[in-house]
KEFITOR-902090 format. One record per atom (N, C-alpha, C): x, y, z. Coordinates in pm, whole numbers, plus 50000, padded with zeros to 5 digits. Atoms other than C-alpha are relative to their C-alpha. Example, Ala and Ser with C-alpha at 12.3 -4.5 7.8 and 13.67 -1.06 7.14 Angstrom:
500894988150000 512304955050780 500905012050000 499184988149994 513674989450714 499235010950073 
# end
This chain:
499974987450002 602421829122230 498825005349913 501354992350067 598841833622088 499555013050069 500614989049958 598011859322306 501345015349989 499354989250023 601201879722221 500225003149827 499774996150121 601771895621870 501755004649975 498684997750026 605491895221756 500395005149876 499865000950155 607261908221457 501745008350043 498464995450020 611081923021363 499975010349904 499584988750097 612101955321227 501284998449892 499095002050093 614411957020921 501345001750073 498564998049936 617251968521162 500414990850141 499535011349908 617081940021397 498855005850147 500614996349891 614941957521672 498354990450001 501225008150035 612191930121758 498865007550105 501234993149931 608631937021887 498964990350043 501385012749967 606101918522113 498845008950082 501414992149947 602531933522196 499134989250033 500955004349973 599761922422392 499125007450011 500544990150047 596591937722308 498424995850127 500824999349866 594201941922655 499095011049987 500874989750004 590941962122702 500845009850110 499754990349928 591521996922883 500395011249924 499654985150018 592252034022843 501375001549988 498354998449968 595772031122925 501234990449945 499575010050077 598472016722737 501825001650058 498524999049937 602402010422840 500934996949915 499165005250071 605302006522642 501624999650041 498764999449995 609142001222658 500994995449921 498645002050100 612511997622486 500884994850091 499065009049950 614261970422657 501324997449962 498844999450079 617971970222578 500944989650104 499175012749899 620291939222690 501585006850012 499054990549966 622931967022817 500185003650136 500514995349868 623941966823183 501255003150082 498704994449969 626551972823393 501324986350003 499175010950041 627941936823343 500895006149862 499634997750129 628711952922995 501065012750023 498834986849979 631131981623151 501364995149992 498705003849967 634881981523107 500225002450136 499544997049871 636891984223421 499915016050008 499734983249976 637232023223325 498555002450015 501214996250028 633532024923301 498764997150104 500965001549875 632032012923671 499035009750004 500964990849971 628782031623710 499535006149864 500284996450100 628572043023357 498934998749936 501565007350061 625452020723221 499035009150071 501204992549938 623302039523505 500235012150020 499774988250005 624752069423462 499265004749839 500584996850127 623832069123101 498604998249997 501595000949965 620412059423198 499585013950049 500424987649912 619802091223397 500455009949878 499724992750140 621572110023060 499195000649908 500934998750116 618852101922841 499105007050015 501154990649958 616422123722999 500745016449967 499344987249919 618892153622990 500205009349851 499854993350150 618602164722597 499934992549893 499775007050121 618092153922254 500475009649883 499674990550119 618912168721897 498635007449983 501504994350031 615032178221914 499625009050110 500744995149903 614302184722268 501205004550117 499114994949878 616052205322570 499164988750106 500295009849888 615862183522912 498425003950055 501454994549957 612742203623032 498874994849924 501135004450095 610632193822702 499934983149992 499865014149973 611932157022764 499004995450098 500475000249891 610622158423098 498465003449993 501124998550022 607242175123001 499144995049917 500765000950139 606342159622684 498904990750056 501035007149952 604212131522847 499135003150139 500614997849863 603642143923198 499025012449992 501524991550050 601502171223030 498844996849972 501335007950055 599382147022900 499524991050143 500535011849924 599012129023221 500694988150043 499145013849983 601562104023163 501424998550077 498985000449905 604792091923294 501064992049898 499045005250070 608362083623129 501154997150106 498785004549899 610912065623339 501194990249940 498755008650056 613862042523308 500514994350139 499375007649838 615962017223544 501124994149906 498935008550065 619191999323491 500334989450114 499825011749913 620111963723624 501154996549955 498555000950022 623391947123603 499814992449840 499965007050117 622271929823248 498985011449890 500924991050090 619641956923097 499615013950019 500584986149985 618711990523060 498875002849926 501334997550057 614881998023012 499405012750012 500324987750004 613272030722911 498344997549958 501795001550003 609342030522981 499185008949989 500984985449991 606322053322918 498684990450023 501535005649964 602792048523036 499245010349962 500624990050093 600032070122855 498694994649984 501065005550055 596452071222759 500034992549883 500045006250120 595662050622462 500105010149890 500204991550173 595052079322213 501635008350000 498984994350025 598652092322306 501204992650018 499075009950008 600442060722240 501495005049902 499184993950094 602222071121953 500975013050037 498834992949915 603782101822147 501044995850082 498875004149921 605302080722383 501074991949931 499225004650077 606742059022120 501225006849936 499174987450032 608302089421957 500865005150079 498914995549883 609752102422275 501124985850037 498695007749951 611402070722351 501044992949876 498655001850083 613322067522025 500415010449992 499294986050011 614082103622038 501024998950135 498925002549884 615832095422407 500754992249958 499005007949987 617232064022297 501275001049886 499144999950157 618772071221956 500705016149982 499804987150027 619182109221955 500705010150131 499474993149882 620422119622318 501285007749966 498594991950029 623202146322314 501005001950137 499235003249875 624152143322677 500895010650039 499294986849990 624932180722740 500904999650116 499144997849887 627932186422966 499305010050114 500734994649894 625902211823165 498894993350088 501395009749915 622962188023245 500824990850075 499345011349974 625612160523290 500595004750165 499604996149876 627122181623581 499104999250096 501255000749905 623832187023754 499454985150021 500525012349972 622872150923721 500984988750062 499105003249926 625962140523878 499975003650144 500164996849834 625212155624218 498514993749989 501455006949983 621472137024183 501074985050037 499215017449954 623612100524167 500935001250130 499105000449878 626022114524450 498964995350121 501155001849885 622812119824657 499634985350023 500895012450013 621472085224529 500954991650077 498685010349930 625242067024646 499765004650152 500004995649834 624772088324995 498674992950045 501405003749924 620992073825034 500194984650021 499905012549978 622232038424956 500844997750132 498775001949904 625352037525181 499515005050117 500614998349889 622912048525448 498834987650057 501085012050032 620702016425400 500834988349980 499375009850011 622611988525528 499004986649930 500575010250051 619801966625427 499874998649843 499874996150186 620081978425048 501944995849970 498745000350019 623971977825070 500774986950022 499305015549958 624591942225209 500064991549870 499895008750139 623411928424888 500795001349935 498674996150097 625831944824671 501424995050049 498785007149923 628401934824915 500274985549959 500365015250000 627371901024900 500334994249850 499535005550142 627331897224533 501465006449949 498395000450045 630711915024496 500764989450038 499105006349932 632321892024708 499514980549946 500585012850060 629961859124533 500565001749858 499584999350135 631111872124184 501405008749965 498484991649987 634601885524272 500654996049880 499535001750119 636481891123960 499374999549861 501145000550116 633511892223748 499485010549959 500844989950008 631671915623567 498805002450068 501464999149926 628531908623763 500495003250161 499784996749856 630711916324087 500285015250004 499674987849944 630751954224114 498225005449999 501754994950011 627231976924185 499925008249902 500544991650130 625231997423956 500325012950028 499854984949981 625872031424107 501495003449973 498814996250028 629622030924075 500355008750095 499604992849894 631742053924291 500125014849960 500074983750038 631582094724327 501725002849905 498624991850074 635282096124197 499974993549865 500745001850134 634112076623889 499505010349898 501104991550046 631492093923820 500435017149952 499344986350006 633312129723861 501234997649857 498985001550103 635772117223562 499005000349853 500635003850088 632862108623332 499475012649910 500804988750059 631572132323039 499254994449878 500335002250109 629952133022734 500254986949896 499465009250091 632052114222507 500184983750073 500035010749943 632442085122740 498694992649986 501255005449986 628682081022769 499534995049835 500205001450135 628182083722372 500754985449939 499255014250021 631022055322366 499464990350052 500625009149968 629392034322576 498544993649939 501145002150037 626172037222470 500144992049815 499955006450131 627262030622088 500774986550004 499495012649994 629142002022188 499044988150053 500735010249943 626321983722397 498685000849961 501624998850050 623011998022286 499924995649848 500425005450116 622851976621970 498594997949972 501545001650010 619701971021807 500054984049990 500275015350008 620221932221769 499744998250165 500305002549835 620051936722177 498685008850047 501334989849959 616581958122167 499044989949982 501175004450015 613431945222213 498845011150049 501104991249955 610241971722207 498544991050030 501485006849945 607231958522410 499055009450024 500874993149971 604181971522445 498584994150055 501305007650014 600511963222581 498925013249998 501494989549992 596861983622559 499104993349907 501364999450092 593721982622382 500475007749829 499754995850113 595471990022062 500334984649874 499605012950099 595591964121726 501314997649947 498635002950011 598781947021658 500415004949875 499384993450129 599131960621299 500115014550042 499834986349946 598801996121434 501175001050076 499055000149892 601271987421708 501554997849917 499305003250083 603711972321441 500445014149894 499594989650128 603152003721200 500865011550064 499414993649946 603872027521468 501634998250058 498585004849996 607192009921564 501025004149908 499465000550102 608282007921229 500325017049984 499684986650028 607812046521204 500695009650041 498984993849910 609952058221494 501044989650015 499355010849967 612002027821510 501014997549881 499365006750117 612822014221171 501065004749910 498844994250060 615022041721037 501275001750078 498715002049945 617752035921289 500844991649949 499195009350098 620712020321128 500134986350086 499725011949901 621241982921226 501554999650065 498745000549943 624011977021481 499874986850049 500005012149894 625331943421619 500825001150081 498814999149883 627171935221945 501374994349964 498815004450029 630761930121898 500764995050073 499725003449922 631341915922195 499694990650082 500525010149926 630631884022426 500135003450135 499734999149862 629921884422789 500904987750063 499195010749910 632181862423026 499314994250096 500475005949872 630921839123253 500864998950139 499324998449864 631911842623604 500694988050052 499175011849981 634671820123704 499354992850186 499945004449896 633901796724031 500495008750141 499584990249883 634131814424373 499804987750128 500335009649891 634711790524694 498985004750122 500794994049883 632351794124994 500675007750094 499214990349891 633051823525247 499185001250139 500744994849935 632181835625564 500485015150033 499304989549971 632871871025629 498975008250101 500804988849882 631671898725888 500765013149981 499794987550051 631841936125808 499655009250138 500344989149920 632081962926082 499455010849945 500744988150065 629351987325998 499675009650108 500634991349873 628442001026348 498375002449960 501414998250019 624871996126281 499074996050116 500645004249883 622071995126539 499444988150008 500145014749990 621261960926433 501094990049907 499245009350083 622811929626270 499254999149874 500495003750103 622471925425907 500644987049927 499445010650061 622961892825733 499494996049891 500275007850130 622971875725412 500494985549988 499615014350016 623111836725370 499714998449856 500315002350118 623321827324994 500984992049916 499045009150092 625131808224693 499315004149864 500115001950145 625531808124333 498684991849967 501045008150041 622801795624135 499605002049855 500255003250144 621061786123801 499905015649942 500464987450069 620921812423504 498695000449948 501595000850062 618271824823336 499394987249891 500195008350103 618401798123064 499774988250046 500005010949898 618601770723305 498604994250024 501305003849965 615471747123308 499854996150165 499915003449865 616361742823679 499595013050094 500204986549888 615321779023783 498745000650035 501255000849936 611761770323796 499684992850128 500265005749864 612021746724095 500765006950076 499194994849879 614741765324261 498985012750023 500804990749931 612331794024252 499034995350038 501045001749924 609421776524376 500654997650147 499545001949863 611831766124648 500285011950076 499764993049909 612881796524736 498885009050043 501324996349951 609261810124759 499404995350119 500625009349887 608601783225007 500945003050133 499254996749900 611591790625207 499685015650075 499984987149992 611581829125189 499265008049977 500994991550096 608881840624982 499165013350083 501034987649936 606471872525053 499014996950094 501325002849910 603781853925217 500354998250154 499675002449847 603671852425602 499964986450040 499895007849934 603501819625620 501454990149928 498475007250079 607161809725430 500474996250136 499435007349880 609291787925663 500665009550058 499244988649924 611761817025747 499215007250103 500604993349899 609261838225872 499304995550101 501035006549907 607061815126045 500834992150123 499165003349886 610161801226240 500855012050047 499244990349925 612331832226301 499145010250043 500474987649957 609851861026317 498614994050089 501135002149917 606431842126461 500304989950106 499645009149872 607771814926656 500835006350092 499014993749888 610691830826815 500115015950011 499954986049975 610331866726762 501345005849974 498614996349978 613951874526647 500185010249917 499814991950157 613581894726311 498925006049993 501604991850096 610861919326184 500224996449846 499875000750151 612571914525818 501004988949966 499575011650069 613431882425673 499614994749857 500555004750140 613201871125305 501054991249912 499265006350103 614501849125041 499845006249863 500094998950143 615211856224699 500934994649874 499445006850090 616491842124389 499855010049858 499794991750088 617911864324092 500944991649891 498825005050069 618951847523782 500745011749871 499344993550084 621261864023536 500364990349831 499995010950107 622191848123183 500634989449989 499185014150005 625101825723287 499994998450116 500345000649825 624341828823677 499135004550069 501474993349927 622071836823939 501024999150115 499484998949850 622131843324313 498784997050069 501095001549878 619811828424601 500915009350105 499714993749873 619911851824907 498994997850080 500854999849925 618261849925211 500435011050138 499574988849920 618521883525418 499025001050122 501204999049859 617331889825790 500745010650061 499724991249879 617861918926034 499864996350118 500435001449891 618241914926392 500585003150122 499164993849907 619591927026733 501084993450006 498755006950017 623271920126769 499674986950065 499665016249876 622731892627079 499364990849890 501075011550040 619901874726848 500754996149863 499645003550130 622021873526500 500514984750003 499525011050030 623751841126561 498954984550068 501325012449972 620531821026713 499334997949845 500605000350146 618931835926355 500714992349929 499495009150081 621411821326149 499924983550053 500055015349967 621381787226330 498584996949985 501325007950071 617401786126245 499815001649871 499905002150137 618131796525903 500524987749932 499115013050084 620661771325835 499324985649997 500555013549978 618331744026016 498774996349891 500485000350135 615561755425739 500494993949874 499555004450104 617731750925494 500554982349962 499455011349973 619031718125621 498684988249947 501055006049987 615371706025646 499574999649818 500314999950149 614851711725249 500854990649930 498955008150115 617861694525137 499934985750064 499785011549988 617261662825319 498584992250066 501365004249988 613351659825365 499445000749878 500744999650122 611331652125045 498765006550056 501094993649939 608371672125071 498864990349964 501185008150044 604991653525088 499255006549910 500874994950121 602491652824834 498975013250046 500694987549954 600141676425029 500485015849995 499404987449966 602811702325110 500445005349857 499994996350140 604051700824743 498875010749928 501054996750096 600801707124601 499415012450039 500544985049922 599751736724876 501265009649923 498864990550053 603641752924755 499585007049872 499964995550144 602611751624385 498915008350001 500954991849976 599051767024441 500315013250055 499384982249915 601011797324687 500525005049873 499024996650068 603381800824401 499115003849875 501324994950115 600671800924110 499235010050026 501094987449936 598341826024271 501025013250010 499044988749957 601381846624364 500095009349846 500244994650125 602241850024008 498965005449907 501174995450067 598891855823872 499635011850036 500494987049941 598371882324105 500955008949961 498894990350021 601651900323996 499895003549858 500204996950146 600521897523655 498855004849974 501124991650043 597421917723695 500425015149985 499494993050066 599771945523660 500245002749831 499634999850158 599801953723272 501425008450003 498744999249991 602971971223335 500914992950016 499225011549976 604721946623506 500044991849891 499855010550083 603521923023252 500595005349870 499754996550115 604551942422976 501724998849996 498464999449971 608221947723127 500494986950011 499355014349984 608461909823204 499944994549858 499995006450137 607501900322848 501105005249943 498534992450073 610301925322703 501154992750032 498515008249921 612911909222931 500244985549915 500115015450048 611871873622829 500025002049860 499765000050131 611431879422473 501605006449942 498854997650007 614811894522475 500914987150018 499305011549969 616491866422638 499714985949943 500265009850039 614331838722510 499644997449854 500884998850135 612761848322185 498514993650010 501894999749985 609241839022338 499945003450151 500254999549850 607361843222638 498964990350011 500855008749959 605321816222793 498735005450026 501214995349944 601571823522834 499674994550152 500475002549892 600421821623185 499614984550040 500365015549954 598651786323144 501204991549977 499265007550034 601751775323012 501344995050118 499244998049885 603821786523329 499094989750144 500885009949910 601131770123545 500414984349957 499615012850028 601541738523356 501194995350060 498625003449979 605431736023413 500035001950153 500085002649840 604661744023790 499394988450033 500835013849922 602211714823842 500924990949953 498945013550021 604781692023664 500844998750103 499055001049924 607061697823890 500104987850130 499865009949925 608391666824136 500815003450134 499334997349883 609271666124489 501774997949995 498525002050054 612571651924380 500985008049960 499164987450049 613451678824157 500335011950104 499404989349876 613381701924473 500974996750072 498925002649902 615311681224666 501444998649960 498965002450088 618121675924380 500765017850009 499834985450007 617831713924351 500735005550112 499814997949899 617971720924716 501674995950033 499005007549967 621011699924751 501565006349925 498924993550115 622971715424435 500255011650024 499714984849975 622561752724555 500385003950104 499894994649833 622151751824931 501084992850065 499045010949948 624871726724982 501155005250110 498854994649911 627641749725118 499705017549953 500434986250014 625891784925134 501195010650055 499054986749942 628251817225194 499115008250111 500574991049891 627751842225478 500725014450003 499574987449983 628011878925498 499265006950102 500934992049895 627241899325826 500685015650037 499584983149923 627261936825908 499874998550157 500134995949866 627661941726272 500595012350070 
# end
């Protein structure tokens, strides 16, 4: 933790800062509240609340919120996941305090005015329509809905138009009061600002907020039997996902699994699936693997699209590559190359200060610590071929299947 400065405000909000050279500073308020914290009557409300934070506060109207940093050349944005809501800003170093003040204003003093919510509903309706027009995006949500059926993880982030049409200002206020508690918040920052000054600015704008504590616990998803499902979507291509439940974010096996998935279908042109399905057989333009860990579960997914006539052949090739990882121990040379590639990809991704800041905030929220890159490299270097073989057989022994035809 030497490269990070950490602190805790009296109301329980934790902070983490990394000082780096440069004229640009980034900051974020990471809140451990997402769509899995919605009640059954609230589906889509976490994402609606994220949009609504920008629609006016006790001190500012919507246009004043939107112009506060943009007039300075900066940016204010937000996103929602199944477990988190993040408000973040990017500004010149000299405007950092203005960014923090604005984050505090929208996070704690938003009024969610009805006239603005009515307009924003239409924006999200359009977002839903865009999502429905993209089978490559939609199939991921449908697959998670099946894989986590009956669980709070088993519904998509956007919600439905019918549900959104019912929500009013009081519904958003109630959701935010229940889920956006200070014990579930981390203020993350990165920039050429001294740690003492960062802590003083954070205290100035966040410390006077009352301390609140989450009053509910998340429920782990129950097991679901492997399945094979085909859905008629009348798309020009077949879209397919092969995947399975995986380790949660606290499981030490998440790192060997991440390495395994990177070998299988990572972003490189020499991933096993890209070489076999695209380069060797020319059957798919888009094929990739991903691993998404949640607090108490995770998901591994292999996605591809192909001509309808080639879908079954692609599936056969994908299953062949999965079986090779489950039955053949990696050679010393191949494992070393996989580790080198994975480490380099992580290092390159960390060149983005904004990405580094967001990742550190999430890690500190979940783990109460952040590994330095050197510590991550060491953990990857220590992985053994037997660990990867064990993980492959635990996670990928009986994958599920969803196909759009």
